LONU-39407 format. One record per atom (N, C-alpha, C): x negated, y, z; residue in one letter. Coordinates in steps of 0.2 Angstrom, whole numbers, plus 2048, in hexadecimal, padded with zeros to 3 digits. Layout:
<sites>
XYZA/...
</sites>
This chain:
<sites>
E3E205554M/E3B20755AM/E4020C55DM/E43211559T/E4821655BT/E4E21255ET/E5020D55BD/E5620955ED/E54206565D/E4E204566F/E4C20156CF/E4B207572F/E4920D56FN/E48212574N/E4F215576N/E54215571N/E5A217573N/E5E212578N/E5C20C577S/E5F20757CS/E5C208583S/E55209583M/E5220A58AM/E5521058DM/E56215589L/E5821C58CL/E5F21B58FL/E6321758BS/E6A21558DS/E6A212594S/E6620D595V/E6520959BV/E6320D5A0V/E5E21259FA/E5B2165A4A/E6121B5A7A/E6521D5A2I/E6A2225A4I/E6F21E5A9I/E712185A7I/E752155ACI/E722135B2I/E6C2115B2L/E6920F5B9L/E672155BDL/E6721B5BAS/E652205BES/E6A2225C3S/E712205C2S/E762215C7S/E7521D5CDS/E732175CCM/E712125D1M/E6B2145D5M/E662165D2F/E602185D5F/E6121F5D9F/E662235D7A/E672295DAA/E6B2285E1A/E702235E1T/E732215E7T/E6F21D5ECT/E6A2195E9V/E662165EDV/E6121B5F0V/E5F2205ECG/E5A2255EFG/E5D2295F5G/E6322A5F4I/E6722E5FAI/E6722A600I/E692235FFM/E6921F605M/E6221E608M/E5D21E604Y/E5621D606Y/E5422360AY/E55229607G/E5422F60BG/E57230611G/E5E22E612L/E6122E618L/E5E22A61DL/E5C22461BL/E5921F620L/E52222623L/E4E22461EK/E48227620K/E4922D625K/E4E231623Y/E4F237628Y/E5223562FY/E5623062FR/E5922D635R/E5322A639R/E4F226636D/E4922363AD/E4422863CD/E4322E639A/E3F23363BA/E41238640A/E48238641T/E4A23D646T/E4D23A64CT/E5023464BI/E54231651I/E5222A652I/E54227658K/E53220659K/E5921E65EK/E5B21765DL/E60215662L/E5D215669L/E6221666EP/E5F217675P/E5D210678P/E6020B675V/E5F204677V/E5C200671V/E571FC673D/E541F766ED/E591F166CD/E5C1F1667R/E611EC665R/E5E1E5666R/E581E4664E/E551DE664E/E541DB66BE/E551DF670Q/E541DD677Q/E5A1DC67BQ/E601DD677L/E661DB67AL/E681D467AL/E6C1D267FA/E6E1CB67FA/E731CA679A/E731C4676R/E771C2670R/E7E1C1673R/E831C5670I/E8A1C4672I/E8D1BE66FI/E931BB671P/E961B566EP/E971B6667P/E951B0663A/E961B065CA/E921B5658A/E8D1B865BY/E881BD658Y/E861BA651Y/E831B4651G/E801B164BG/E851B0646G/E8C1AE647L/E911AE643L/E931B5640L/E931BA644Q/E951C0642Q/E901C363DQ/E891C263EQ/E841C4639Q/E851C0633Q/E871BA633Q/E871B662DQ/E8D1B9629Q/E931BA62CI/E991BD629I/E971C3626I/E941C8629Q/E921CE627Q/E8E1CE620Q/E891C9621D/E841C861BD/E881C5615D/E8D1C1616L/E901BE611L/E951C360EL/E981C7612Q/E9C1CD610Q/E981D160BQ/E921D360DM/E8E1D7609M/E8C1D4602M/E8B1CD603D/E891C95FDD/E8F1C95F8D/E951C95FBL/E9B1C85F7L/E9C1CF5F3L/E9C1D45F7I/E9C1DB5F4I/E971DC5EEI/E911DA5F0G/E8C1DB5EBG/E8D1D75E5G/E901D05E5S/E911CC5E0S/E971CF5DBS/E9C1D25DFM/EA11D55DBM/E9F1DB5D7M/E9A1DF5DAL/E981E55D7L/E931E35D1L/E8F1DE5D2M/E8B1DC5CDM/E8E1D95C7M/E941D55C8G/E981D35C3G/E9B1D85BFG/E9D1DE5C2A/EA01E35BFA/E9B1E75BAA/E951E75BDM/E8F1EB5B9M/E8D1E65B3M/E8D1E05B4I/E8B1DC5AFI/E901DC5A9I/E961DD5AAV/E9B1DD5A5V/E9B1E45A2V/E9B1E95A6S/E9B1F05A3S/E951F35A0S/E8F1F05A2L/E881F35A0L/E871F3599L/E891ED595P/E881ED58EP/E8C1F258AP/E921F358CF/E971F8589F/E941FF58BF/E92200591A/E8F207592A/E8920858EA/E8520458EV/E7E20558AV/E80206583V/E85202580S/E87203579S/E8A20A578S/E8E20C57DS/E9121357CS/E8C21957CS/E87218581I/E8221E582I/E7E21D57CI/E7C21857AK/E77217574K/E7A21A56EK/E8121956DA/E8421C567A/E84223567A/E8522656DH/E8522D56EH/E7E23056CH/E7922D56FI/E7222F56DI/E7022E566I/E72229563T/E7122855CT/E7422D557T/E7A22F558I/E7D234554I/E7C23B556I/E7823C55CG/E7624255EG/E7C247561G/E81244563Q/E86247566Q/E8624656EQ/E8424B571F/E8424B579F/E8B24B57CF/E8C245580P/E93245583P/E93249589P/E9524F588W/E9525458EW/E9A252593W/EA0250591I/EA524E595I/EA424859AI/EA1243596S/E9F23D59AS/E9923F59FS/E9524359DV/E8F2455A2V/E922485A8V/E9624D5A6I/E982515ACI/E9D24D5B1I/EA12495AET/EA52445B2T/EA02405B6T/E9B23D5B3G/E962395B6G/E9323C5BCG/E912425BBL/E8D2465C0L/E922485C6L/E982495C4M/E9D24A5C9M/E9E2445CEM/E9F23E5CAG/EA02385CEG/E992365D2G/E932385CFL/E8D2365D3L/E8D23B5D9L/E8F2415D8A/E8F2465DEA/E932435E3A/E992415E1Y/E9E23F5E6Y/E9C2385EAY/E992345E6C/E9622E5E9C/E9022F5EEC/E8C2345ECG/E872365F0G/E8A2395F7G/E8F23D5F6F/E922405FCF/E9523B601F/E992365FDK/E9C230601K/E9622C605K/E9122B601T/E8B227604T/E8822B60AT/E8723160AW/E85235610W/E8A235615W/E90236614K/E96236619K/E9622F61CK/E9622A618N/E9722361BN/E9122161FN/E8B22361DF/E85222620F/E85225627F/E8722B627S/E8822F62ES/E8C22B633S/E92229630K/E97226634K/E9421F636K/E9121B632L/E8E215634L/E88216639L/E8421B639T/E7F21C63ET/E8321D645T/E88221645K/E8C22264BK/E8F21C64EK/E92218649L/E9521164BL/E8F20C64EL/E8A20C64BR/E8420864DR/E8220A654R/E81211655L/E7F21365CL/E84211661L/E8B21265FG/E90210664G/E90209666G/E90205660H/E901FE661H/E8A1FB666H/E841FE664T/E7E1FC668T/E7F1FE66FT/E82204671A/E83206678A/E8820267BA/E8D200678E/E921FC67BE/E901F567DE/E8C1F2678I/E891EB679I/E841EB67FI/E801F167FA/E7B1F1685A/E7F1F268BA/E841F568CT/E881F6692T/E8C1EF694T/E8E1EC68FA/E921E6690A/E8D1E0692A/E871E0690N/E821DC692N/E801DD69AN/E801E369CE/E7F1E46A3E/E851E26A7E/E8B1E36A5L/E911E16A9L/E911DA6AAL/E8E1D66A6I/E8E1CF6A8I/E8B1CD6AFI/E871D26B1G/E841D16B8G/E8A1D26BDG/E8F1D76BCL/E951D86C0L/E991D26C0L/E9A1CF6BBQ/E9E1C96BAQ/E9B1C36BFQ/E951C36C0A/E921BE6C4A/E931C06CBA/E951C66CDL/E961C86D4L/E9E1C86D5L/EA21C56D0G/EA91C46D2G/EAD1C96CEG/EAB1CE6CBY/EAF1D36C7Y/EB21D06C1Y/EB71D36BFQ/EBA1D16B9Q/EB91D76B4Q/EB61D66AEV/EB51DB6A9V/EB81DA6A3V/EBB1DF6A0F/EBF1DF69AF/EBC1E5695F/EBC1E368FH/EB81E868AH/EBE1EA685H/EBD1F0683D/EC11F367DD/EC81F367FD/ECA1F5685V/ED11F5687V/ED51FA683V/EDA1F967FQ/EDE1FD67BQ/EE320167FQ/EE220867EA/EE720D682A/EEB21067DA/EED21667FD/EF221A67BD/EEE21E676D/EEC21B670G/EE821F66BG/EE121F66DG/EDE21C672F/ED721B673F/ED6215676F/ED0213678N/ECE20D67BN/EC920E681N/ECA20A686I/EC520A68CI/EC020568AI/EBA20868AD/EB4203688D/EB31FD68CD/EB31FE693H/EB31F9697H/EB71FA69EH/EBA1F56A0L/EBE1F66A6L/EBC1F06ABL/EBA1F26B1V/EB71EE6B6V/EBC1EE6BCV/EBE1E86BEI/EC21E76C4I/EBF1E36C9I/EBF1E66CFG/EBD1E26D5G/EC11E46DBG/EBF1E16E1K/EC21E36E7K/EC11EA6EAK/EBC1ED6E7N/EBA1F46E9N/EBD1F96E4N/EC11F76DFG/EC41FC6DBG/EC41FA6D3G/EC71FE6CFV/EC71FD6C8V/EC32036C5V/EBF2016C0F/EBA2066BEF/EBB2066B6F/EBC20C6B4A/EBD20D6ACA/EB62106AAA/EB320C6A6I/EAC20D6A4I/EAC21069DI/EAA21669CE/EA9219695E/EA2219693E/EA021668ET/E9921568BT/E9821A686T/E9321E686K/E91223681K/E8A22267FK/E8A220678G/E83220675G/E81226672G/E7B228674R/E7722E672R/E7022C66FR/E6F22E669H/E6922D666H/E6323166AH/E5D22E66AK/E5823166CK/E54235667K/E5323B667R/E5023F662R/E4923F663R/E4523E65DN/E3E23D65DN/E3B24465FN/E3E24965DK/E3B25065EK/E3B252666K/E4024F669D/E40250671D/E3A24D674D/E38247672L/E32243674L/E2C247673L/E2B24A66CL/E2524D66AL/E2425466EL/E2A257670Q/E2A25D674Q/E2825C67BQ/E2A25667DT/E28254684T/E21252685T/E1F24E680N/E1824B681N/E1624A67AN/E1024D679G/E0D24D672G/E0C24666FG/E0B241673N/E0A23A671N/E1023766FN/E1623A671G/E1C23766FG/E1E231674G/E1C23167AN/E1D22C67FN/E20230685N/E23236685G/E2523968BG/E2C23668DG/E2D235693S/E33232696S/E39237696S/E3723E697K/E3C243698K/E40244692K/E3D24268CG/E41243686G/E4723E686G/E4723968BY/E4D23468BY/E51235691Y/E5123B694Q/E5423D69AQ/E5A241699Q/E6024069DV/E6524469DV/E672456A4V/E6924B6A6F/E6A24C6ADF/E712506AEF/E7524E6B3Y/E7B2526B4Y/E7A2586B9Y/E7D25D6B7K/E7D2636BBK/E832686BAK/E872696BFD/E8D26D6BFD/E9226C6B9D/E932666B8G/E982646B3G/E962636ACG/E8F2636ABR/E8C2636A5R/E8725D6A5R/E8725A69FL/E8225569DL/E7C258699L/E7625869CN/E7125C699N/E6C257696N/E6C25768FF/E6725368BF/E6125768AF/E5C254687P/E56258686P/E5725E681P/E5B25D67CS/E5C263678S/E64265677S/E6826267BW/E6F26467AW/E73263681W/E79266682T/E7D264688T/E84262685T/E8725E68AE/E8E25C688E/E9225C68FE/E9925D68ET/E9E25C693T/EA3258691T/EA525768BK/EAA252689K/EAA24B68BK/EA424868CP/EA424168FP/EA7241696P/EA624669AI/EA82466A1I/EB02476A1I/EB224B69DE/EB924C69CE/EBD246699E/EBA243695Q/EBD23D692Q/EBD237697Q/EB823669AA/EB723169FA/EBD2326A5A/EBE2386A7E/EC32396ACE/ECA2386A9E/ECB23B6A3R/ED123A6A0R/ED323369FR/ECF22F69DQ/ED022869CQ/ED12246A2Q/ECD2256A8A/ECE2226AEA/ED52246B1A/ED722A6B0K/EDE22C6B2K/EE32286AFK/EE22276A8W/EE72236A4W/EE821C6A7W/EE22196A9V/EE22126ABV/EE52126B2V/EE42176B6S/EE72186BDS/EEF2186BCS/EF121C6B8Q/EF921D6B7Q/EFC2166B4Q/EF82146AFW/EFB20D6ACW/EFB2086B1W/EF62066B4L/EF62016B9L/EFA2026BFL/EFB2086C1T/F002096C6T/F072086C4T/F092096BEK/F0F2086BBK/F102006BAK/F0B1FD6B7A/F0B1F66B5A/F0B1F26BBA/F081F36C1T/F071EF6C7T/F0C1F16CCT/F0F1F76CCG/F141F96D1G/F101FB6D8G/F0A1FC6D8T/F061FE6DET/F012036DBT/EFF2086E0P/EFA20D6DEP/EF420A6DCP/EF120C6D6V/EEA20A6D4V/EE62106D2V/EE12106D5T/EDC2166D3T/ED62136CFT/ED62166C9S/ED02146C5S/ECA2196C5S/EC42176C6T/EBF21B6C7T/EBB21B6C0T/EBA2226BDP/EB62226B7P/EAF2216B8P/EAB21E6B4V/EA421D6B4V/EA221E6ADV/E9D2236ACL/E9A2256A6L/E932226A5L/E9221E69FV/E8B21B69FV/E8821D698V/E8221E699F/E7D220693F/E7821B692F/E7921668FP/E7421168EP/E6D21368BP/E6821168EG/E6121368CG/E5F21A68EG/E6321E691W/E61224694W/E5F22469BW/E5A22869DF/E592296A4F/E5D22E6A7F/E6222C6ACV/E672306AEV/E662336B5V/E662396B6T/E6523C6BDT/E6A2416BET/E6B2436C4S/E702496C6S/E6D24E6CAS/E6E2546C8Q/E6B25A6CCQ/E7125D6D1Q/E7725B6CFT/E7D25D6D3T/E812566D3T/E852556D9K/E8924F6D9K/E8E24F6D4K/E8E24A6D0P/E932496CBP/E9A2476CEP/EA02486CBP/EA62466CDP/EA723E6CDP/EA323B6C9F/EA32336C9F/E9D2316C6F/E9B22B6C7P/E952286C5P/E932296BEP/E8D22C6BCV/E8A22D6B6V/E842296B6V/E832246B2L/E7E21F6B3L/E7B21D6ACL/E7521A6ADN/E722166A8N/E7520F6A8N/E7520B6A2H/E792056A3H/E762006A7H/E6F2006A9K/E6C1FC6ADK/E6E1FD6B5K/E712036B6Q/E732046BDQ/E7A2026BFQ/E7D1FF6BAL/E841FD6BBL/E851F86C1L/E811F26C0V/E811ED6C5V/E801EF6CCV/E7B1F36CDS/E791F66D4S/E7E1FB6D6S/E811FF6D2T/E852046D4T/E8D2036D6T/E901FF6D1I/E971FE6D2I/E991FA6D8I/E951F56DAP/E971F26E1P/E971F66E7P/E931FC6E6K/E922006ECK/E982056ECK/E9C2066E7L/EA120B6E7L/EA72086EAL/EAA20C6EFK/EB020A6F3K/EB620F6F1K/EB820E6EBT/EBD2136E9T/EC42116EBT/EC620A6ECQ/ECC2086EEQ/ECB2006F0Q/ECE1FF6F6A/ECD1F86F8A/ED31F46F6A/ED21EF6F2L/ED71EB6EFL/ED71E46F2L/EDD1E16F3T/EDD1DA6F5T/EDC1D66EFT/EDB1CF6F0Q/EDA1CB6EBQ/EE11CA6E7Q/EE71CB6EAQ/EED1CB6E6Q/EEE1D16E2Q/EEC1D76E4Q/EEC1DD6E0Q/EE71DC6DAQ/EE11D96DBV/EDC1D96D6V/EDF1D46D1V/EE21CE6D3D/EE51CA6CED/EEA1CD6CAD/EEE1D16CDT/EF41D46CAT/EF11D96C4T/EEC1DD6C6I/EE91E26C2I/EE61DE6BCI/EE21D96BDI/EDF1D56B8I/EE41D26B3I/EEA1D06B6Y/EEF1CD6B2Y/EF21D26ADY/EF31D86AFQ/EF61DE6ABQ/EF11E06A6Q/EEA1E06A8V/EE51E26A3V/EE51DD69DV/EE51D66A0A/EE41D169BA/EEA1D1696A/EF01D2698Q/EF61D2694Q/EF51D868FQ/EF21DD691R/EF21E368CR/EEC1E1687R/EE71DE689C/EE21DC684C/EE41D767FC/EE91D3681L/EEB1CD67DL/EF11CF679L/EF51D367CS/EFB1D4678S/EFB1DA674S/EFC1DA66EK/EFC1DF669K/F021E466AK/F071E166DS/F0D1E566FS/F0C1EB674S/F071E9678E/F061EE67DE/F011F467BE/EFE1F3675V/EF91F9673V/EFD1FF671V/EFB204674G/EFE20B672G/F0420C676G/F0620867BK/F0C20A67FK/F0A20E685K/
</sites>
């Protein structure tokens, strides 16, 4: 019976590390779901090309990683159990191994927290850009040419829209909706003001925080587009910045320097902007230069 107990204790010690990591992940998920939510319902977005294949590839990649880890565990588990059992049987506590294991577990826990935080931000950004891209399909139906993820000098332009009324550099910003803001606005959790951002005197005012960097970033990137296209086409090109917050109700208390919009306002707003009158030949030239940059790796970073 003692031998069986020692074996069970050995297995429990080994599995505890796995449960600890899983517990950290579960706690992070519960905390995220209890405090924030995506600004746009991912299930309501139109499917992008090859979406089904992308999901299958991701699932198979996870299955592959899981199979590799499972194989390593199956091979190493008997040796680990035997080693721990031997230490328990002879009554010598392996302090060095325990300390090393705890240090490794703490490091893995920290990496899990850090990667989870990064994954949460990437998930938010991905959802926001897909939501904006879905709305820009409506502009394509009106004759605009739309490019996504245009590589620049160390950064990227989320969306570039080209039409006869100008060139528009669209910067998409994903911002989580915080559950506490809704509860403070309306006790039943359905208050719309908790999802409102308004522009005033150079600042973006969210329910519980303010920002200025997105405005500066959008202006800086549009300026880069203007300089690049002017040089590439040989004619002056003025790019207009557009800042988009998908899923947020956007209003302005003072006039912003450029459009600050909800993603669903893009189709109705951009055709009304008269920033630069372009001929069809100029439009075609600009489209050619942007397409070359998107297709040619040699252009990236120049």
